[in-house]
N, C-alpha and C positions, 0 to 999 in steps of 0.2 A: 228507743222506741222504734218499733218496726211498722212500716206503713207503706203500702203500694210498692213492696219489693225494696224499700230502701231502709237502712238503719239511721236513725237521728240521734245525735247526742245533745242533751240538754245541760247547760251549764250556767251557774250564777255568774254575775259580773266578776265577783272576787275570784272565782275559779278560772275564769277566762284571763284576767290580769295575771294570775299566779302562773298560769301556763305560758303567757305571752312573756313574761319576764324571765321565764326559764326555757324559752325557746331553744330547741335542739338539745335539751337535757332531760333525763328521765325525771318524772314528777311523781312524787309519792302519793298513793292513794290510802285513806285511812281504811282500816278493816271494815268499818260499817259501810263506806262506799263500795268496797269489794264485794260485799254480800248483795247490795243493791245492784251493782253492775253485772254479777253473775246471774241473778234473777232476770234482769233485762234481757241479756244476752241469751240465756236459755229459752225464754219466751219467743224471742226473734228466731232463733234456730228453728224450734218447733213449728212456728207459724209459716216460715219459709218452706221447710220441708214437707209440711202437710200440703202446702199449695204445689209444690213440685210433684209430690206423689199423686195428686189428684189430676195434674195436667199429663203426667206419665200415663196414668190409667186411661185417660180419655184418648190419648194419642194410640195407645195400645189397642184400645177398643175399636177405634176408627180403622186402624190398619187391618185388624182382623176382618173387618166388615168390606174393605176394599177388595179383598182377594176373592170375595163370594160373588 
């Protein structure tokens, strides 16, 4: 989940336990999990870059009006 410029990961207790038990090792993701992860990351990227583009446009607008 993307919120206020940060990406959050939500895991069940079982998932956390599995990751903890395999600390430092690669942990397999099921193909269904990969689909959800891809969708979540895509949404986060789009949200982040839409915010960046808005702020870039505002900065550009302000800079163009400073010199006048």
